[in-house]
N, C-alpha and C positions, 0 to 999 in steps of 0.2 A: 126433047133436047133439040137445040138448033145445031146441026152438024157443022155448018160453016163457021159459026161463032166459036164452037168448041175447037175446031181445027186451028183457027186463027189464034186462039188463046194458048193452045199447046205450042204452036210454032213460036209465038212471042216469048213464052217461058223458056223454051229450049234455046232460042237465040240469046237471051240474057245469060243463061247458064254457060253457053259456049264462049261468049265474049268475056264475061267476068272470069271464067276459069282460065282462059288463055292469058289474060292480062296478069292474073295472080301467079301463074306458072312462070311467065316471062320475067316478072319482077323478082321472083324467088331465085331463078337461075342467074339473073344479072347480079343480084346481091351476093350469092354464093361465090360467083366467079370473082367479084370485086374483093371479097373478104379472103380469097385464097382457099376456100373450103372445097372447091371443085376446080377441075382444069378446063372443063368445057367440052370434053369428048366422052363423057359418061352416058350411061343409060340408067333409067330409074323405073322401077316398078311403080305403077300408079293405080289408084282405086278411086272410083266415084260412087257415091251412094245417092240414089233418088228415093225420096220418101214422101208419100202423100198420105197423111194420117186418115183423112176422111174416107179414103178408099182402101185403107189397110194394105197399102202397097209399099214394098221396100225392095228395091232392085240394086244389086251391086254390079258394077262394071269394072273389070280388071283390064289393064293395058300396060303399055310400056312407052315411056318418053325417051327418045334418043336424041342427044345433042349433036351428034356428028354422024 
């Protein structure tokens, strides 16, 4: 295994996950506010699942998104 290549590919994947996830969350919040479904001062429970079939890895991360 090439440790440097491995680390770079993991970092690249995690960067994609972070950027895409943030964009999707921001768009969902903006839409919910525009539609009047939320006020913009709520907090939401959040869960992310990381799954890598070839490694039989499944990790769930729980957190909280706070708008204010």
